[in-house]
Every structure is written in C-alpha cells, then in structure tokens.
C-alpha positions, 0 to 999 in steps of 0.5 A: 128052439122056440119061435123068435119073438118080434116086438112090433108096433100095435095100435097105439102101443107095442106088441110081442108076436111069435114068428109066423103067428097072426095074433099077438102074444102080449101087448104093452104101452111102451116099446121098453115094456114089450122088449122086457116081455119078448126078452123073457119069452126068448130066454125061456125058449132059447130063441131070438128077440127082434125089435122093430122100429115104428116103420117096421124096419129091424132096430135090434136082434138078440139071440138067447139060444144055445150057440153051437160055436161059442167063442173061445177064450 
C-alpha cells in the first residue's frame, strides 16, 4: 500500500502531497485539478485520497486500497 495522497492549499492554488512528505508531488490551479491528480496516484498505489478545505480541515476521504473485508452482497 502506498502513501495516502493529501490535496492541500498551496500558495495561490492547490497541491498534492504524499503523507509525511515535506515537498509537494504536484501543484494545480484548482482543487478539482488537484483532486484528479491525487485520485489517480491513490488508485495506482492502492491508498487513500484526503481532500482538505482551505482552512486545513478535512473535507473528504476516499479509499482506493484493497478492502480486506469487502461488503457481502
């Protein structure tokens, strides 16, 4: 499982940063662009995408890892 990908405010735009990394992976002008980048990385790594609000609080979380206990149905 790879590092969780965080979508965070960065300068005048948004950035994608791997959990625990000091440097950003990619920057984007809009949160929507950064979300697409983070989603792609998280899907490839089987990790989570965590989207933050401009004030830093978490807005949403999406898991793209393999669930060891998938729902039955």
